[in-house]
C-alpha positions in Angstrom: 9.3 -4.0 17.1 6.3 -1.8 16.4 6.4 0.1 19.7 3.9 -2.4 21.2 4.5 -4.2 24.4 5.0 -8.0 24.2 1.5 -8.7 25.4 -0.1 -6.1 23.2 1.7 -7.5 20.2 0.5 -11.0 20.9 -3.0 -9.9 21.4 -3.0 -7.8 18.2 -1.8 -10.8 16.2 -4.7 -12.9 17.6 -7.3 -10.3 16.9 -6.0 -9.6 13.4 -6.0 -13.2 12.5 -9.6 -13.6 13.8 -10.7 -10.9 11.4 -9.7 -13.1 8.5 -10.4 -16.6 9.8 -12.9 -18.6 7.7 -16.3 -18.6 9.2 -15.4 -15.9 11.7 -16.0 -12.7 9.8 -17.3 -11.6 6.3 -15.9 -8.9 4.1 -18.7 -6.6 5.3 -17.7 -7.2 8.9 -14.0 -6.5 8.0 -15.1 -3.3 6.3 -16.9 -2.4 9.5 -13.7 -3.0 11.5 -11.7 -1.2 8.9 -9.9 1.2 11.2 -8.9 -1.6 13.6 -7.9 -3.9 10.8 -5.6 -1.5 9.0 -4.0 -0.1 12.2 -3.4 -3.6 13.6 -1.9 -4.7 10.3 0.6 -1.8 10.1 1.4 -2.1 13.8 2.5 -5.7 13.1 4.2 -5.4 9.7 5.9 -2.0 9.3 9.3 -3.3 10.6 9.0 -6.3 8.3 8.3 -4.0 5.4 11.2 -1.7 6.0 13.5 -4.7 6.4 12.6 -6.1 3.0 11.4 -3.0 1.1 13.0 0.1 2.4 10.7 3.1 2.9 8.6 2.8 -0.2 6.0 0.1 0.3 4.8 -0.5 -3.2 5.4 -2.4 -6.5 6.3 -1.0 -9.9 6.6 -2.2 -13.5 10.2 -3.0 -14.2 12.5 -2.9 -17.2 15.4 -5.3 -18.0 18.6 -4.4 -16.1 16.7 -1.9 -14.0 17.3 -2.2 -10.2 14.3 -2.8 -8.0 14.6 0.5 -6.1 15.1 2.5 -9.3 11.9 1.1 -10.7 10.0 2.3 -7.6 11.4 5.8 -8.0 10.4 5.8 -11.7 6.9 4.7 -10.8 6.7 7.6 -8.3 7.9 10.1 -11.0 5.3 8.8 -13.4 2.6 9.7 -10.9 4.0 13.1 -10.1 4.2 13.9 -13.9 0.6 12.9 -14.4 -0.5 15.2 -11.5 1.4 18.1 -13.1 3.2 18.8 -9.8 5.6 21.8 -9.7 7.3 23.9 -7.0 4.9 25.7 -4.6 1.9 23.3 -5.2 0.3 21.5 -2.2 -0.3 17.8 -2.7 -1.8 15.2 -0.4 -0.5 11.6 0.0 -3.3 9.3 1.2 -2.1 6.4 3.3 1.5 7.6 3.1 3.2 4.8 5.2 6.6 6.0 6.5 6.7 8.6 3.7 9.2 7.2 1.2 7.2 8.3 -1.9 6.2 11.6 -0.2 9.9 12.5 0.3 10.9 11.6 -3.2 8.0 13.3 -4.9 8.6 16.5 -2.8 12.3 16.5 -3.6 11.8 15.7 -7.3 9.0 18.3 -8.0 9.5 21.0 -5.4 5.9 20.6 -4.2 4.9 20.5 -0.5 3.4 17.1 0.4 1.1 16.3 3.3 0.9 12.7 4.2 -2.3 11.4 5.8 -1.8 8.3 7.9 -3.9 6.8 10.8 -1.0 4.7 12.2 0.9 6.5 14.9 3.9 4.1 14.8 4.5 4.7 11.0 4.2 8.5 11.5 6.8 8.4 14.4 9.2 6.6 12.1 8.3 8.8 9.1 9.0 12.1 10.9 12.5 10.8 11.8 13.1 10.0 8.2 11.9 13.5 7.1 14.3 15.1 9.6 17.2 12.9 8.4 16.5 13.8 4.8 16.2 17.5 5.6 12.7 17.6 4.2 10.6 18.5 7.3 9.8 21.9 5.7 8.2 20.3 2.6 6.9 17.0 4.0 4.5 16.7 6.9 2.4 14.0 8.4 -1.1 14.4 9.7 -2.4 11.6 11.9 -5.9 10.9 10.6 -8.2 8.3 9.1 -8.4 9.2 5.4 -12.1 8.4 5.5 -12.5 11.6 7.6 -10.0 14.1 6.2 -9.4 17.0 8.7 -8.9 19.7 6.1 -10.9 22.7 4.8 -12.5 22.7 1.4 -10.2 23.5 -1.6 -7.0 23.0 0.5 -4.9 21.1 -2.0 -3.8 21.4 -5.6 -3.4 17.6 -6.1 -3.8 14.3 -4.3 -2.6 10.7 -4.8 -2.6 7.3 -3.2 0.0 4.6 -3.9 -1.5 1.2 -3.2 -3.3 2.6 -0.2 -6.9 3.4 -1.0 -7.5 -0.4 -1.4 -7.8 -0.4 2.4 -10.9 1.8 2.3 -14.2 0.2 3.4 -16.1 2.6 1.0 -14.3 4.0 -2.0 -17.1 6.4 -3.0 -17.1 8.0 0.5 -13.3 8.2 0.4 -13.2 9.8 -3.0 -15.9 12.2 -2.1 -13.8 13.3 0.9 -10.8 13.8 -1.4 -12.8 15.8 -3.9 -14.0 18.1 -1.1 -10.5 19.1 -0.1 -9.2 19.5 -3.7 -9.4 22.7 -5.6 -11.6 22.9 -8.8 -9.6 21.5 -11.7 -7.2 19.6 -9.4 -6.0 16.1 -10.3 -6.2 12.9 -8.2 -4.3 9.8 -9.1 -4.1 6.3 -7.6 -2.3 3.0 -8.0 -5.0 0.5 -6.8 -4.8 -3.2 -5.9 -7.5 -4.8 -8.0 -8.9 -8.0 -9.4 -8.8 -8.1 -13.2 -11.2 -9.4 -15.9 -9.3 -12.7 -15.7 -10.5 -13.4 -12.1 -13.2 -16.1 -11.9 -15.1 -16.1 -8.7 -16.2 -19.7 -9.1 -12.6 -20.9 -9.4 -11.5 -22.2 -5.9 -7.8 -21.4 -6.6 -8.6 -17.8 -7.6 -10.6 -17.4 -4.4 -7.7 -18.8 -2.3 -5.3 -16.4 -3.9 -7.7 -13.5 -3.3 -8.2 -14.4 0.4 -4.4 -14.8 1.1 -3.7 -11.4 -0.5 -6.4 -9.8 1.6 -5.2 -11.5 4.9 -1.5 -10.9 4.2 -2.0 -7.2 3.2 -4.6 -5.8 5.6 -7.4 -5.6 3.0 -11.2 -5.8 3.8 -12.0 -7.0 0.3 -10.3 -6.8 -3.1 -12.3 -4.9 -5.7 -12.5 -5.3 -9.5 -11.1 -2.6 -11.7 -14.6 -1.7 -12.9 -15.7 -1.0 -9.3 -12.8 1.5 -8.8 -13.8 3.3 -12.1 -17.4 3.5 -11.0 -16.4 4.8 -7.5 -14.6 7.8 -9.1 -17.7 8.6 -11.2 -20.1 8.2 -8.3 -17.9 10.5 -6.2 -18.2 13.3 -8.9 -14.8 13.1 -10.5 -14.1 13.3 -14.2 -12.1 10.2 -15.1 -9.2 11.2 -17.4 -7.3 8.0 -17.8 -7.3 4.4 -16.6 -4.7 1.8 -17.3 -3.4 -1.4 -15.7 0.4 -0.8 -15.6 1.2 -4.4 -14.5 1.9 -5.3 -18.2 4.4 -2.4 -18.7 8.1 -3.0 -18.4 9.9 -6.0 -19.7 8.2 -9.5 -19.7 11.4 -11.0 -18.3 11.2 -8.7 -15.2 7.5 -8.7 -14.1 6.4 -6.5 -11.2 6.5 -9.5 -8.8 10.0 -10.6 -9.8 11.4 -9.3 -6.5 9.2 -11.9 -4.6 10.4 -14.9 -6.7 14.2 -14.6 -6.2 14.6 -13.8 -9.9 16.7 -10.8 -9.2 18.9 -12.2 -6.4 21.3 -9.8 -4.7 22.3 -9.0 -1.2 19.9 -6.1 -1.0 17.0 -8.1 -2.4 17.6 -11.2 -0.3 14.9 -10.4 2.4 12.2 -10.3 -0.3 13.1 -13.6 -2.0 11.7 -17.1 -1.1 15.1 -18.1 0.4 15.4 -14.9 2.4 11.8 -15.1 3.6 12.4 -18.7 4.7 15.6 -17.8 6.5 13.8 -14.9 8.3 10.9 -17.1 9.2 13.2 -19.8 10.7 15.2 -17.2 12.6 12.0 -15.7 14.0 10.7 -19.1 15.1 13.9 -19.7 17.1 13.9 -16.1 18.5 10.2 -16.5 19.6 11.0 -19.8 21.4 13.9 -18.0 23.1 11.5 -15.1 24.0 13.8 -12.7 22.1 10.7 -11.5 20.1 7.0 -11.4 21.2 4.7 -14.4 20.8 3.0 -14.2 17.5 6.0 -12.8 15.5 6.3 -15.9 13.5 2.6 -15.9 12.7 3.0 -12.4 11.2 5.9 -13.7 9.1 3.8 -16.7 8.1 0.9 -14.7 6.7 3.3 -12.2 5.0 5.0 -15.1 3.3 1.6 -16.6 2.2 0.6 -13.2 0.9 3.9 -12.9 -1.1 3.3 -16.3 -2.7 -0.3 -15.3 -3.5 0.8 -12.1 -5.0 3.1 -14.0 -7.3 0.4 -16.5 -8.2 -2.1 -13.7 -8.9 0.5 -11.9 -11.0 1.4 -15.0 -13.0 -2.3 -15.8 -13.7 -3.0 -12.1 -14.4 -6.0 -12.2 -12.1 -4.6 -9.4 -9.8 -2.8 -6.1 -10.3 -1.2 -3.8 -7.6 -1.0 -0.9 -10.1 -4.3 -0.2 -11.7 -3.7 3.5 -12.5 -6.6 6.0 -12.4 -6.2 9.7 -13.1 -9.2 11.8 -12.3 -10.0 15.5 -12.2 -12.2 17.7 -10.1 -14.7 19.4 -12.4 -13.9 23.1 -13.0 
């Protein structure tokens, strides 16, 4: 798992947990440790994600009778359409993971996509996926912190981030960097993890849900939708469209359905409460037998807690993983 040695894996788990322990660090301290926080998180969870999610690590609104993976692809097509992508264009994928959306968007639109990712383990896996898909000529990875993009001005025709820019310690600085490397008139779109107007900071249950989402998903601090809007404005973008897509789709198939067991199938089993419990129990035994590194079950524990918190946040409508913003670089 993860390419880390056993000792390194165990030490990484301990350090990551310390960044979120009550009384140990504040959200400002986590923002200061942003690079370590995010890299440690994805060192620990990437294999878990691929096991349960495939190569596209995001959610999507879902329609009745629509398969989970089909909903992800439709969500990616929506973004590509909003960006007006077509063959020959150069797009940038911020925080691209192992590149599932990058490969699909490149193959669907004919555009060339550069994925920016600071996690070497994910990039090593993603490049193998690119080769296997025969898309290495139109999909590339650049290992870099997206807070310091290593590109010249006016390098790209479009940019997007799918549930990734929520990891940023300073959205204004991030968006300013993106604006610098985009051409005048280019579009930038994101799906953001956000708190909604229904979130009440004085509500202890709301705060618990927020904290467990942050800990289980490598986030320094969840922002409100209005903070994201303002960050685009402060960075110099023209905001074209904003919309919370969490309410789209069919009410009987909410975006978090895959985490509740409501769409039980063999392929969805790892994402369901039953599947996650089975995985957790298996890892506990494997850890005792020293088949997996010490701390593996802890990773499974906080991922399970985060999954339950995501469902709770979705049911209460205090959280969305798909606040959509389309912005444009002024001409």
